[in-house]
N, C-alpha and C positions, 0 to 999 in steps of 0.2 A: 485447527481451523485456519483458513487462509483469509487474507484481507478482502477478497472478493465476497466472502460469506458474511461479513460484518454488516449489520443494518445501519441506516443513517442515524446520526446522533450519538454514536458510541465512540469511546476512546479505547484504543487497544495498544498493547506493547509488542514490539517486534521481537520474536524469539529466534527466527532463523530465516535466511534467504536461500531458497533452492535455486536450481538452474545453474548455469555456469557461463564462463566466457564473457563476451562483450555485453550480454544482456544483464548479467549480475553486476558488472562494473557500472553500467549506466544507472541501474537502480541505486547503487551505493553513491554514485556521483550526485544523485538528486537529494541526498541527505537521509535516505532510508537505510539505517544500519541497525545492528542488533542492539536492543535495549531502548531504542527511541520510541516515544509515544506518538501515535497517529490518531487524529480525530477524523472520522468519516463524515464529511459535510453533506454530500449529495451522491445519489446513484442515478444515472440516466434511466429512462423507462425500460430500455432493453438491457440495462446492466453495463453498458459500455459508453463512455468511460465512468470511472469512479473519481469523485472529487474529494480530496483529503487535505488536511492541514498538517504539515510536518515542520517542526522547528520554526514556527511562526510564519510560514508562507504557504500559499495554496498551490496545490499540484493536482493534475489530472492524470490518472493511470488507466491504461487499457486493461481489459479483463485478463488477458494473458499475463501481463506483468503483475497484477494484483494476486493472481494464483500462485506466484512464486514467493510470496511473502507470508511466512507462517507467523501467526499472532496468537496472543492469549488474552 
């Protein structure tokens, strides 16, 4: 399952980051790394962006970026 598919109000754990190059590096620089827990706060009506809480701060991710984050 990817982060994009997680409903509001759920907490998930990052299993793997797909993608590569600068996009993967940018996601990791935001604090999203393997093993970290992510709480999905809100999803916009059309699904873009997704608002999450990671490591105590709030972050908005595009659908394309959320699709690169494998969670359980």
